[in-house]
C-alpha positions in Angstrom: -25.9 55.7 -54.8 -26.3 52.7 -57.2 -28.8 50.0 -56.4 -27.5 46.5 -55.6 -28.2 43.9 -58.3 -31.3 41.9 -57.9 -29.4 38.6 -57.5 -27.3 40.0 -54.7 -30.4 41.2 -52.8 -32.0 37.8 -53.3 -28.9 36.0 -52.0 -28.7 38.1 -48.9 -32.4 37.6 -48.2 -32.1 33.9 -48.4 -29.1 33.9 -46.1 -30.9 36.0 -43.5 -33.9 33.7 -43.7 -31.8 30.6 -43.3 -30.1 32.1 -40.2 -33.4 33.0 -38.7 -34.8 29.5 -39.3 -31.6 28.0 -37.8 -31.9 30.2 -34.8 -35.5 29.2 -34.2 -34.7 25.5 -34.7 -31.8 25.8 -32.2 -34.1 27.6 -29.8 -36.7 24.9 -30.2 -34.1 22.3 -29.5 -32.9 24.1 -26.4 -36.5 24.5 -25.2 -38.6 21.7 -26.7 -42.3 21.4 -26.7 -43.8 18.7 -24.5 -47.1 16.9 -24.1 -47.6 15.1 -20.8 -49.6 14.9 -17.5 -48.1 15.4 -14.1 -49.8 13.6 -11.2 -50.8 15.1 -8.0 -47.9 14.9 -5.6 -44.6 16.5 -4.8 -43.0 19.2 -7.0 -39.9 17.0 -7.3 -41.9 14.2 -9.0 -43.6 16.7 -11.3 -40.4 18.3 -12.5 -38.9 14.9 -13.1 -41.9 14.0 -15.2 -41.4 17.1 -17.3 -37.7 16.3 -17.7 -38.5 12.8 -18.9 -41.0 14.1 -21.4 -38.5 16.5 -22.9 -35.6 14.0 -22.6 -33.6 16.8 -20.7 -32.0 16.6 -17.3 -33.4 19.4 -15.1 -30.9 20.4 -12.4 -32.2 21.1 -8.9 -31.6 20.4 -5.2 -34.2 17.9 -4.0 -34.6 19.4 -0.6 -35.7 22.8 -2.1 -38.5 21.1 -4.1 -39.7 18.4 -1.7 -41.4 21.0 0.5 -43.9 21.9 -2.2 -47.0 19.9 -3.5 -48.7 20.3 -6.9 -52.1 19.3 -8.3 -52.6 17.1 -11.3 -52.0 19.1 -14.5 -51.9 18.3 -18.3 -49.6 20.1 -20.8 -50.2 19.9 -24.5 -47.6 21.2 -27.0 -46.2 23.5 -24.4 -42.6 24.6 -24.3 -40.7 23.0 -21.4 -39.7 26.4 -19.9 -43.4 27.5 -19.9 -44.5 24.3 -18.1 -41.9 24.7 -15.5 -42.7 28.4 -14.9 -46.4 27.4 -14.3 -45.4 24.8 -11.7 -43.0 27.2 -10.0 -45.4 30.2 -10.0 -46.8 29.6 -6.4 -43.3 28.8 -5.0 -40.3 30.9 -4.1 -38.2 29.1 -6.8 -37.3 30.2 -10.3 -36.0 28.6 -13.5 -32.6 29.6 -15.0 -31.5 28.5 -18.5 -27.8 28.7 -19.0 -25.8 27.1 -21.8 -28.7 24.9 -22.6 -29.1 23.7 -19.0 -32.3 24.0 -17.1 -31.6 24.9 -13.4 -34.1 25.5 -10.6 -33.0 27.6 -7.6 -34.3 30.1 -5.1 -36.3 33.0 -6.5 -33.7 35.5 -5.2 -31.2 34.1 -7.6 -30.6 36.4 -10.6 -30.4 34.8 -14.0 -26.6 34.8 -14.3 -26.1 32.8 -11.2 -27.0 32.8 -7.6 -24.9 35.5 -6.0 -26.5 35.6 -2.6 -24.5 36.8 0.3 -22.7 34.0 2.3 -21.3 30.6 1.5 -22.4 27.1 1.1 -20.8 23.7 1.6 -21.0 20.8 -0.9 -20.1 17.5 0.8 -20.6 13.9 0.1 -19.0 10.9 -1.6 -17.7 10.0 -5.0 -18.4 6.4 -6.1 -17.8 4.1 -9.0 -21.0 4.1 -11.1 -20.9 0.4 -11.7 -19.9 -1.0 -8.3 -20.8 1.7 -5.8 -17.3 1.5 -4.5 -16.2 4.8 -2.8 -13.1 6.2 -4.6 -10.0 7.6 -2.9 -8.1 10.6 -4.2 -10.8 12.0 -6.6 -10.4 15.7 -7.3 -13.5 17.9 -7.0 -13.0 21.4 -8.5 -15.6 24.1 -8.2 -15.4 27.9 -8.5 -11.6 28.0 -8.6 -11.3 25.9 -5.4 -10.5 22.2 -5.3 -10.4 19.3 -2.8 -9.9 15.5 -2.9 -11.7 12.6 -1.4 -10.2 10.9 1.6 -9.6 7.2 2.2 -13.3 6.7 2.6 -14.3 8.5 -0.6 -15.6 11.6 1.4 -15.1 15.2 0.5 -16.2 18.6 1.7 -15.7 22.0 0.1 -17.1 25.4 1.1 -17.5 28.2 -1.5 -19.5 31.4 -2.0 -23.1 30.6 -2.5 -24.5 30.7 -6.0 -24.7 28.8 -9.3 -21.5 26.8 -9.8 -20.0 24.3 -12.2 -18.5 21.3 -10.6 -15.7 19.1 -12.2 -15.0 15.7 -10.8 -11.9 13.8 -12.1 -9.7 10.9 -11.4 -7.2 9.0 -13.5 -8.9 6.0 -15.1 -12.4 7.5 -14.9 -14.4 9.8 -17.2 -14.5 13.4 -16.0 -17.9 14.4 -14.6 -19.1 18.0 -15.2 -22.2 19.1 -13.5 -24.0 22.4 -12.4 -25.5 23.0 -9.0 -27.3 25.8 -7.2 -25.4 26.2 -3.9 -27.8 28.4 -2.0 -27.5 26.1 1.1 -25.4 23.2 2.2 -25.8 20.1 0.0 -24.8 16.5 0.7 -24.6 14.3 -2.4 -23.0 11.2 -3.8 -21.6 11.6 -7.3 -20.9 8.6 -9.5 -18.3 8.4 -12.2 -17.8 5.9 -15.0 -14.6 4.1 -15.8 -12.8 5.3 -18.8 -12.8 3.1 -21.9 -9.3 3.1 -23.2 -9.3 3.3 -27.0 -6.0 2.1 -28.5 -5.3 4.4 -31.4 -2.7 7.0 -32.2 -4.3 9.6 -29.9 -2.5 9.9 -26.6 -4.8 9.6 -23.6 -4.7 12.8 -21.6 -4.6 13.0 -17.8 -7.5 14.1 -15.7 -7.8 17.4 -13.9 -6.3 16.0 -10.7 -3.7 18.2 -9.0 -0.4 18.0 -10.8 2.8 17.1 -8.9 3.8 20.7 -8.7 0.5 21.5 -7.1 0.8 18.9 -4.4 2.5 19.8 -1.1 3.7 16.4 0.1 7.2 15.2 -0.8 8.2 11.5 -1.0 4.6 10.4 -1.5 3.7 8.1 -4.4 0.3 6.7 -5.2 0.5 3.4 -7.0 -2.1 2.6 -9.6 -3.7 -0.8 -9.0 -3.7 -1.3 -12.7 0.1 -0.8 -12.9 0.6 -3.2 -10.0 -1.4 -5.9 -11.7 0.3 -5.2 -15.1 3.9 -5.3 -13.9 5.8 -8.5 -14.5 4.6 -11.3 -12.3 6.8 -13.6 -10.2 5.7 -17.2 -10.6 2.3 -16.0 -11.8 1.6 -13.7 -8.9 1.2 -9.9 -9.1 3.0 -8.5 -6.1 2.6 -5.1 -4.4 5.9 -5.2 -2.5 7.9 -6.2 -5.5 6.3 -3.4 -7.5 7.2 -0.9 -4.6 10.8 -2.2 -4.7 11.0 -0.8 -8.3 10.6 2.8 -6.9 13.6 5.0 -6.3 14.7 5.1 -2.6 13.3 1.7 -2.0 15.5 -1.4 -2.0 14.9 -5.1 -1.5 16.8 -7.0 1.1 18.3 -10.3 -0.1 17.7 -11.6 -3.6 14.0 -12.4 -4.2 12.7 -11.2 -0.9 9.9 -8.7 -0.3 11.6 -6.9 2.5 11.7 -3.1 2.1 14.7 -0.9 2.9 13.7 2.7 2.5 16.2 5.5 2.3 18.9 3.8 4.4 16.5 2.4 7.0 16.2 -1.1 8.3 13.2 -3.5 7.7 11.6 -2.7 11.1 11.4 1.0 10.3 8.5 0.5 7.8 4.9 0.6 8.8 2.5 -1.6 6.8 -1.1 -0.6 7.2 -3.9 -2.9 6.0 -7.2 -0.9 6.3 -5.5 1.1 9.1 -4.2 -1.9 11.1 -0.5 -2.6 11.4 0.8 -5.8 9.8 4.2 -7.0 11.2 5.4 -9.6 8.6 4.1 -8.7 5.1 5.6 -11.7 3.3 5.4 -15.5 2.6 7.9 -18.2 1.8 10.8 -16.5 3.5 9.9 -13.2 1.7 9.5 -14.5 -1.8 5.8 -13.5 -1.9 3.9 -10.6 -0.2 0.8 -11.1 2.0 -1.3 -8.7 -0.1 -3.7 -10.2 -2.6 -3.8 -7.6 -5.4 -7.4 -8.6 -6.3 -8.7 -7.1 -3.0 -6.8 -3.8 -3.2 -8.4 -0.4 -3.8 -5.6 2.1 -3.0 -1.9 2.0 -2.3 0.1 5.0 -0.9 3.8 5.0 -0.1 5.2 7.8 2.1 9.0 7.7 2.3 9.9 11.3 3.1 8.7 13.7 5.8 5.3 11.9 6.1 2.2 13.7 7.5 1.5 14.1 11.2 -1.3 11.5 11.1 1.3 8.7 10.7 3.6 7.7 13.5 5.5 4.8 15.1 8.1 4.3 12.3 11.2 6.1 11.1 11.5 5.3 7.3 8.2 4.8 5.5 4.5 4.1 5.6 2.8 1.8 3.1 -0.9 2.6 3.5 -3.1 -0.1 1.8 -6.9 0.1 1.5 -9.0 -2.8 0.4 -12.2 -2.8 -1.6 -15.4 -2.3 0.2 -17.4 -4.6 -2.0 -19.7 -4.1 -5.0 -23.1 -2.8 -3.8 -24.9 -3.5 -7.0 -23.8 -6.7 -8.7 -21.9 -9.9 -8.0 -18.4 -9.9 -9.5 -15.1 -11.8 -8.9 -12.0 -13.2 -10.4 -10.1 -16.5 -10.3 -6.5 -17.2 -11.1 -4.3 -20.2 -11.2 -0.5 -19.8 -11.5 2.7 -21.7 -11.3 2.9 -21.6 -7.5 -0.5 -20.5 -6.2 -4.2 -20.1 -7.0 -6.6 -17.5 -5.7 -10.2 -16.4 -6.0 -12.0 -13.2 -5.0 -15.7 -12.7 -4.9 -17.6 -9.5 -4.1 -21.2 -8.3 -4.3 -24.3 -7.1 -2.4 -25.8 -8.9 0.5 -28.5 -6.2 0.4 -28.4 -4.2 -2.8 -27.3 -0.6 -2.3 -26.9 -1.2 1.5 -24.6 -4.1 2.4 -21.7 -5.6 0.5 -19.0 -8.2 1.0 -15.6 -9.2 -0.2 -14.2 -12.7 0.2 -10.8 -13.7 -1.1 -8.6 -16.7 -0.5 -5.2 -17.8 -1.8 -3.1 -20.9 -1.3 0.2 -22.1 -2.8 0.8 -25.7 -3.8 4.5 -25.7 -3.6 4.3 -28.7 -1.3 2.5 -30.7 -4.0 5.2 -29.8 -6.6 8.3 -30.3 -4.4 7.2 -33.4 -2.4 7.8 -36.0 -5.1 11.3 -34.5 -5.8 12.1 -34.5 -2.1 11.2 -38.2 -1.7 13.4 -39.1 -4.7 16.3 -37.1 -3.5 16.0 -38.0 0.2 14.7 -41.5 0.7 14.5 -41.0 4.5 11.9 -38.2 4.1 8.5 -39.7 4.8 6.6 -36.5 5.3 7.2 -33.1 3.7 5.0 -29.9 3.5 5.6 -26.3 2.6 2.8 -23.9 1.8 1.1 -20.6 2.7 -2.5 -19.4 2.6 -4.3 -16.0 2.9 -7.9 -15.2 3.6 -9.5 -11.7 3.4 -13.1 -11.0 4.5 -14.7 -7.6 4.5 -18.3 -6.5 5.2 -19.6 -3.0 4.5 -23.0 -1.7 5.6 -24.6 1.7 4.9 -27.0 2.7 7.7 -27.6 6.2 6.1 -25.8 8.8 4.1 -24.1 9.8 7.4 -23.2 6.4 8.9 -21.3 3.5 7.5 -19.7 0.5 9.2 -16.9 -1.7 7.9 -15.6 -5.0 9.3 -12.5 -6.6 7.8 -10.4 -9.6 8.7 -7.1 -10.9 7.4 -5.5 -14.2 8.2 -2.3 -15.6 6.7 -0.1 -18.5 7.6 3.1 -20.2 6.4 4.0 -23.7 7.3 7.0 -26.0 6.7 7.5 -29.5 7.9 10.0 -32.3 7.2 10.0 -35.7 9.0 12.7 -38.2 8.4 12.9 -41.7 9.6 15.4 -44.5 9.1 16.2 -47.9 10.6 19.5 -49.7 10.8 20.6 -53.2 11.8 23.8 -54.5 13.3 25.4 -57.9 12.8 28.9 -57.3 14.2 30.6 -57.0 17.6 28.7 -58.2 20.6 25.3 -57.1 19.3 22.7 -59.8 19.4 21.5 -61.2 16.1 18.6 -59.0 14.8 19.6 -56.1 16.9 18.4 -52.8 15.3 18.2 -49.0 15.9 15.2 -46.9 14.7 15.3 -43.1 14.6 12.9 -40.4 13.6 13.3 -36.6 13.4 10.3 -34.3 13.0 10.9 -30.5 12.3 8.3 -27.9 11.6 8.1 -24.2 11.5 5.1 -21.9 11.1 4.4 -18.2 11.2 1.5 -15.9 10.3 -0.4 -12.7 10.7 -3.9 -12.2 11.8 -5.7 -8.8 11.8 -9.2 -7.6 12.5 -10.7 -4.1 12.1 -14.1 -2.5 12.8 -14.5 1.0 11.5 -17.4 3.4 11.8 -17.7 6.5 9.5 -19.9 9.3 10.7 -20.6 12.7 9.1 -21.2 15.2 11.9 -21.9 18.0 9.5 -21.1 19.2 6.0 -17.6 20.2 7.2 -16.7 17.5 9.7 -16.1 13.8 9.0 -15.0 11.2 11.6 -13.8 7.6 11.6 -13.7 5.5 14.7 -11.6 2.3 14.5 -11.1 -0.7 16.8 -8.4 -3.1 15.7 -6.4 -6.1 16.6 -3.2 -7.5 15.1 -1.1 -10.5 15.9 2.1 -11.9 14.5 3.3 -15.3 15.7 6.3 -17.5 15.0 6.5 -21.1 16.2 9.1 -23.8 15.6 9.4 -27.3 17.0 11.8 -30.2 16.6 11.3 -33.7 17.9 13.6 -36.6 17.9 13.1 -40.2 18.8 15.5 -43.1 18.8 14.8 -46.6 19.9 16.4 -50.0 20.1 15.7 -53.2 22.0 17.7 -51.8 25.0 16.5 -48.2 25.2 14.1 -45.6 24.1 15.2 -41.9 23.9 13.1 -38.8 23.0 13.6 -35.0 22.9 11.3 -32.1 22.1 12.3 -28.5 21.6 9.9 -25.6 20.9 10.3 -21.9 20.5 7.5 -19.3 20.1 7.8 -15.6 19.6 5.5 -12.8 18.4 3.7 -9.6 19.0 0.0 -8.9 19.6 -1.8 -5.5 19.5 -5.2 -4.3 20.6 -6.2 -0.7 20.1 -8.5 2.0 19.0 -8.4 5.4 17.4 -10.6 8.3 16.2 -9.7 10.5 13.3 -11.4 13.7 12.3 -11.4 15.4 8.9 -12.4 19.0 9.1 -12.7 21.3 6.1 -13.5 24.8 7.4 -12.5 26.6 4.2 -11.3 25.7 0.7 -7.8 26.8 1.7 -7.6 24.6 4.8 -7.9 20.8 5.3 -7.5 20.0 9.0 -6.9 16.4 10.2 -6.7 15.5 13.9 -7.0 12.3 16.0 -6.0 10.3 19.0 -5.2 6.6 19.3 -4.3 4.0 22.0 -2.5 0.7 21.4 -1.7 -2.1 23.9 1.3 -4.2 22.8 2.1 -7.6 24.1 5.6 -8.9 23.1 6.8 -12.4 23.3 10.5 -12.3 22.4 11.0 -15.9 23.4 8.9 -18.6 24.9 10.7 -21.9 24.8 10.4 -25.4 26.2 12.8 -28.3 26.2 12.2 -31.9 27.2 14.2 -35.0 26.8 14.1 -38.5 28.1 17.4 -40.5 27.8 15.6 -43.7 28.7 17.2 -46.0 31.3 20.3 -43.9 31.7 18.8 -40.7 33.1 15.6 -39.3 34.6 13.4 -37.2 32.2 14.1 -33.5 32.0 11.6 -30.7 31.3 12.6 -27.1 31.1 10.5 -24.1 30.0 11.2 -20.4 29.8 8.8 -17.6 28.9 9.3 -13.9 28.5 6.3 -11.6 28.0 6.5 -7.8 27.9 3.8 -5.3 27.8 3.7 -1.7 26.5 1.0 1.0 26.1 1.3 3.6 23.4 -0.7 6.8 23.0 -0.6 8.9 19.8 -2.2 12.2 19.2 -1.8 14.4 16.1 -3.1 17.5 14.3 -2.2 18.8 10.8 -3.4 21.5 8.4 -3.0 21.5 4.7 -3.0 25.3 4.1 -3.3 26.8 0.6 -1.5 30.1 1.0 -2.0 31.1 -2.6 -2.3 29.4 -6.0 1.5 29.2 -6.0 2.2 28.3 -2.4 1.0 25.8 0.1 2.2 24.3 3.4 1.3 21.3 5.5 1.9 22.0 9.2 1.6 19.2 11.7 2.5 17.9 15.1 2.5 14.2 16.2 2.8 13.5 19.9 3.4 10.0 21.3 3.8 8.4 24.7 5.0 4.9 25.5 5.0 3.2 28.9 6.5 -0.2 29.7 8.0 -1.9 32.8 8.2 1.3 34.9 9.7 3.4 32.2 7.8 6.1 30.2 9.0 7.9 27.0 7.2 10.9 25.4 8.1 12.8 22.3 6.7 15.7 20.3 7.4 15.3 16.6 6.9 18.3 14.4 6.2 17.8 10.7 6.3 20.5 8.0 6.1 20.3 4.2 5.9 23.2 1.8 6.0 24.1 -1.8 6.2 27.2 -3.9 5.7 27.5 -7.7 8.6 29.0 -9.5 8.7 30.4 -13.0 8.5 27.8 -15.7 5.8 25.9 -13.7 8.4 24.2 -11.6 7.7 23.6 -7.9 10.3 23.9 -5.2 9.5 21.6 -2.3 10.9 21.2 1.2 10.0 18.8 4.1 11.1 18.2 7.6 10.0 15.6 10.1 10.9 14.1 13.4 9.9 10.5 14.1 9.9 8.2 17.2 9.7 4.4 17.1 9.2 2.4 20.3 9.6 -1.1 18.6 12.9 -2.8 17.7 13.4 -5.9 15.5 16.2 -8.3 16.6 17.3 -9.5 13.2 19.7 -12.0 11.8 22.7 -10.1 10.5 22.6 -11.8 7.1 19.0 -12.2 5.9 15.5 -11.3 7.1 13.7 -14.3 8.4 10.4 -14.9 10.2 12.5 -15.8 13.2 13.3 -12.1 13.7 12.1 -11.0 17.2 10.0 -7.9 17.9 10.9 -6.2 21.3 9.9 -2.9 22.9 11.9 0.0 24.1 12.8 -0.5 27.7 14.8 1.4 30.4 17.9 -0.1 29.0 17.1 -0.1 25.2 15.9 3.4 24.2 13.4 4.2 21.4 14.6 4.8 17.9 14.5 8.5 16.9 15.0 10.1 13.5 15.1 13.5 11.8 14.7 13.8 8.1 15.2 16.9 5.8 14.1 16.7 2.2 14.3 19.3 -0.7 13.4 18.9 -4.3 11.9 20.1 -7.5 8.9 18.8 -9.5 6.8 19.5 -12.5 4.6 17.8 -15.0 4.9 17.8 -18.8 3.1 16.4 -21.8 -0.3 17.8 -20.9 0.2 16.7 -17.2 0.6 13.0 -18.2 4.3 12.7 -17.2 5.6 13.7 -13.8 9.3 14.7 -13.3 10.9 15.0 -9.8 14.2 15.2 -8.1 14.5 14.9 -4.3 17.5 15.1 -2.0 17.3 13.9 1.6 19.4 13.6 4.8 18.2 11.4 7.6 19.8 11.0 11.0 18.8 8.0 13.2 19.6 7.5 16.9 19.3 4.3 19.1 19.4 1.8 16.2 20.3 -1.5 17.6 22.7 -4.4 16.7 23.8 -7.6 18.3 27.0 -7.3 20.3 30.0 -8.9 18.8 30.0 -12.6 19.3 26.4 -12.9 20.5 24.5 -15.8 19.0 21.2 -14.9 17.3 19.2 -17.9 18.3 20.3 -17.5 21.9 18.5 -14.2 22.2 15.1 -15.5 23.1 14.9 -15.1 26.8 14.9 -12.6 29.6 18.4 -11.3 29.0 18.0 -10.1 25.4 18.6 -6.5 26.5 22.2 -7.5 27.5 23.0 -9.0 24.1 22.3 -5.9 22.0 23.9 -2.5 21.7 22.8 0.7 20.0 24.2 3.7 18.1 23.7 6.1 15.3 22.8 5.7 11.7 23.0 8.2 8.8 21.5 8.1 5.3 21.6 10.7 2.6 21.1 10.7 -1.2 19.4 12.0 -4.3 16.5 10.5 -6.2 15.4 11.1 -9.8 12.0 10.0 -10.9 9.9 10.0 -14.1 6.4 8.7 -13.8 3.7 8.2 -16.4 0.4 6.8 -15.2 -1.8 6.9 -18.3 -1.6 6.1 -22.0 -0.8 3.1 -24.1 2.8 3.3 -22.8 3.1 4.0 -19.1 5.4 3.2 -16.2 8.3 4.9 -14.6 12.1 5.1 -14.4 14.2 6.2 -11.4 17.9 6.6 -10.4 19.2 6.9 -6.9 22.6 7.9 -5.5 22.7 7.1 -1.8 24.9 6.4 1.1 24.1 4.9 4.6 26.2 3.9 7.5 26.2 3.1 11.2 28.2 3.9 14.3 27.4 1.4 17.0 28.9 1.2 20.5 31.1 -1.9 21.0 30.9 -2.8 17.2 33.7 -2.3 14.7 35.9 -0.8 17.4 33.4 2.0 17.9 34.1 3.2 14.3 31.6 4.1 11.7 31.0 1.4 9.0 28.8 1.0 5.9 25.3 -0.4 6.6 24.9 -4.0 5.2 22.5 -2.7 2.6 24.5 0.4 1.6 24.2 0.6 -2.2 25.7 3.6 -3.9 23.9 3.5 -7.2 20.5 2.2 -8.3 18.6 2.3 -11.5 15.1 0.9 -12.0 12.6 1.0 -14.8 9.1 -0.3 -15.4 7.4 -0.1 -18.8 3.8 -1.2 -19.6 2.7 -1.1 -23.2 -0.8 -2.0 -24.6 0.2 -3.3 -28.0 -3.5 -3.9 -28.9 -6.8 -4.6 -27.1 -5.8 -8.2 -26.7 -2.0 -8.0 -26.1 -0.3 -6.1 -23.2 3.4 -6.4 -22.5 5.5 -5.2 -19.7 9.1 -5.3 -18.5 11.2 -4.2 -15.6 14.9 -3.8 -15.2 16.8 -3.3 -11.9 20.5 -2.4 -11.4 22.0 -2.1 -7.9 25.7 -1.6 -7.1 27.3 -4.1 -4.8 26.5 -4.2 -1.1 29.3 -4.4 1.5 30.6 -7.6 2.9 32.9 -8.5 5.8 36.0 -10.2 4.5 38.4 -12.0 6.8 42.0 -10.9 6.2 43.7 -13.6 8.2 43.8 -15.6 11.5 45.7 -15.6 14.7 45.9 -17.8 17.8 43.2 -17.2 20.4 43.9 -16.0 23.9 43.1 -17.9 27.1 40.0 -15.9 28.0 36.9 -15.7 25.7 37.5 -13.1 23.0 34.7 -11.5 20.9 34.9 -11.8 17.1 32.5 -11.4 14.3 29.7 -13.9 15.0 31.5 -16.3 17.4 33.4 -16.6 20.7 36.7 -18.5 20.9 38.5 -20.0 23.8 42.1 -21.1 24.3 44.1 -21.8 21.2 41.3 -21.7 18.7 41.9 -19.8 15.4 40.5 -16.3 15.5 39.6 -14.5 12.3 41.3 -11.2 11.7 39.1 -8.4 10.5 40.1 -4.8 10.1 36.6 -3.4 9.7 33.0 -4.5 9.3 31.7 -4.5 5.8 35.1 -3.8 4.4 34.7 -5.0 0.8 32.1 -4.8 -2.0 31.8 -7.8 -4.3 29.2 -8.0 -7.1 26.6 -5.7 -8.6 23.0 -6.9 -8.9 21.0 -6.6 -12.1 17.9 -8.4 -13.4 15.4 -8.2 -16.3 11.8 -9.4 -16.0 9.2 -9.5 -18.7 5.5 -10.3 -18.9 2.9 -10.6 -21.6 -0.9 -10.7 -21.2 -3.2 -12.2 -23.8 -6.6 -10.6 -23.0 -10.0 -11.6 -24.4 -13.2 -10.0 -23.4 -16.2 -12.2 -24.1 -19.7 -11.2 -25.1 -21.0 -11.5 -21.6 -18.4 -9.1 -20.3 -16.2 -11.7 -18.7 -12.5 -11.2 -19.2 -10.0 -14.0 -19.8 -6.2 -13.4 -19.4 -3.3 -15.8 -20.1 -0.1 -14.4 -18.6 3.4 -15.5 -19.5 6.2 -14.1 -17.3 9.9 -14.6 -17.1 11.9 -13.7 -14.0 15.6 -13.0 -14.5 15.4 -13.3 -18.3 19.2 -13.5 -19.0 19.8 -15.8 -16.0 22.2 -13.5 -14.2 23.6 -15.3 -11.1 22.8 -12.7 -8.5 24.2 -13.4 -5.1 21.9 -14.3 -2.2 24.7 -14.6 0.3 28.4 -15.7 0.6 30.2 -18.1 2.8 33.9 -18.6 3.4 35.6 -21.7 2.1 39.2 -22.8 2.0 41.8 -25.6 2.0 45.4 -26.4 1.5 47.5 -26.1 -1.7 51.2 -26.9 -1.7 51.2 -27.0 2.1 49.8 -23.5 2.4 46.3 -22.7 3.5 44.0 -20.5 1.5 40.5 -19.0 1.9 37.9 -17.9 -0.6 34.3 -16.7 -0.7 31.7 -18.9 -2.3 28.6 -17.2 -3.8 25.2 -18.7 -3.1 22.6 -17.9 -5.7 18.9 -18.5 -5.2 16.8 -17.5 -8.2 17.9 -18.4 -11.8 15.7 -17.7 -14.8 12.1 -18.6 -13.8 9.4 -18.7 -16.5 5.8 -19.0 -15.3 2.3 -19.3 -16.7 -1.0 -18.2 -15.2 -4.6 -18.0 -16.1 -7.0 -15.3 -14.9 -10.8 -15.1 -15.3 -12.7 -12.0 -14.3 -16.5 -12.1 -14.2 
């Protein structure tokens, strides 16, 4: 065998020497030498001293080390592992080094991970590292199992005991990866950092949150607060409800309003929850703005399908809104001034790490803008006001890791007033010289919501979390008109007032129990006392010398008690199949009548080949509240009334089926859902009943009820992350009604029946300083009742659409309610943000938005008009438009 050349041998020797030196260098880096002195005290403090000296994080469970004490000891040029072994020698603990990580656990733990018999539970909270705010919907993955934080940022997961890698992820935050010894139950708060978005050509990838095909629930959409605030603004205001209206299956009411119509339902069939408390009128300025200040929001969830058993009391949807708890570490806030309103929000610690607050206020100055124009156009107007305001206050206190208390208050009010006065003189007839008449009319209308909530979070154990809530909510509408006329001979006055509303007081307790990684059990019970005021009115007038003064007052107050109980289990049958089984039971008692319903809820999903999930959901719902609404537009004058012995509760059944999957590295979600919903005991005014005459004791006799149907298909594409994000959706839908004594007892299209809808929202970060967004909405025409002709009235009162006629009055001839469709609706909105981040971290934003860019004259309502041409009468419909192209400018400062 020939010998290798000398040069080859030398080269191999050098390579082997270099590899050996590199290995030793790497070993030294993984286990560095340290020189330090540990003080006498706890083993925990001693280990932390060694970690600081080596600049290495040593992973351990504090409760395991706190039981041991150490004497003072000095280490000089000693490897870190040797120093740790010396400190652990008298204990029942050992050091494990794995993948460069130093971990301390029970001595029974073998080197490749603790594999002790049994299981352990990891529980706690996930919080924002900067603010300390508890985060909702964070995914915690460990040993092949996963769970998510609840509405209070709490999680619990039970797995086999041992050494485990934990992965914590959420869209918009950096993924946290940690390693723990789970030899016993551990309670811990994890903090995660916000993700710094780098605007380059690399697409931002989604976090390890469950994909849409892994989630069981159908018809559930979590809205990103960033997307809400980045969507085109209306008159400078970011708006939650207008963003929700861009989702498939959700319609607006009349042009520009914030009313929600979900899957063929009516406005009263939507539950708006603000920190768990119902809000009855979520809009300002006749629906143009919503009541929710986006600067205070933490989480927004929309449920429009077979929603989980923990929700009840409505048929069509639940919009569950959670507000911020407040920054526990630093004082922060923002201020904005827009074309119609200004707001400020301030949050920070009252006691660092323990107590925090959030304070927010908003007010419009529409009255300051409109008032000069009103006086120029109407010389008789001597006082004019129109405005709204909101106030949010929230306090949060941490008593311990197991106990937290939250106190939140919301107050919002709208107000409109117009006072006119004029004086006239007479110099003719028999009137004395200088005779005059002076008149003054004063009209004002106001409405508002007020809510208050106290919540106590308590951790009973590593697997059981509870929340106890006490809440109050009030919605009140008030209108008054006063008139005064005087002259030298007489003085006449009249006053007319109407008040309506609803007030709730209640409490509930909710339990969140995680017995096993494959089961997430929720259960609870609640009680609400409702007080309804469908109409409280007073009328007084004094005709002066001609008659005696008259004072009349009427008041109707109704009470109802509602009990709700529920239980549900999110059950992971296998990695490819899961089911949510639930039952919601409710009881309502009022005026000697009691209703009770058991409402099953079930949702399931199974993963098909191609990573496509097939989903199905079924739910029964009961609603004990009705809204007596104007048949044309949604107004604050709409009256809340309870189910009674004569007017039954609304009931619904909904079946949904669909497919879903995510693509593009789980950054884009695709879904298609079909649904069929049947609604019973939906109410309408009887033919010919006057809306404003409803307030009183006989409202039950002025309404009738029947059946409603809604079915359709929704297509949805949703991208939450990246430089370009947003969504697009198309809906084909149909909804109708069959009401007793309406439309000759025949089925007719619902007034908001729109066959086709297409909506899209796009948000693009052009650069670090320029963000643009746009939305486009197309809706096919809604139905309208067209009068075909007229005929002579009969001698007795005869009902028609919206009036009663007597004798020989002309009666409109209508063959069917909602018998024609007139114009489609479409609108484009755009917005651009100019963002500058200052050296001190403050952020300045100039926003320019345009509503209805191409100025399409969308119909708000129609009214009949007519006349005579050539001796023949004619009638035509005149369109009323409300919102033309509207540019706006706003300034936002975040600090």
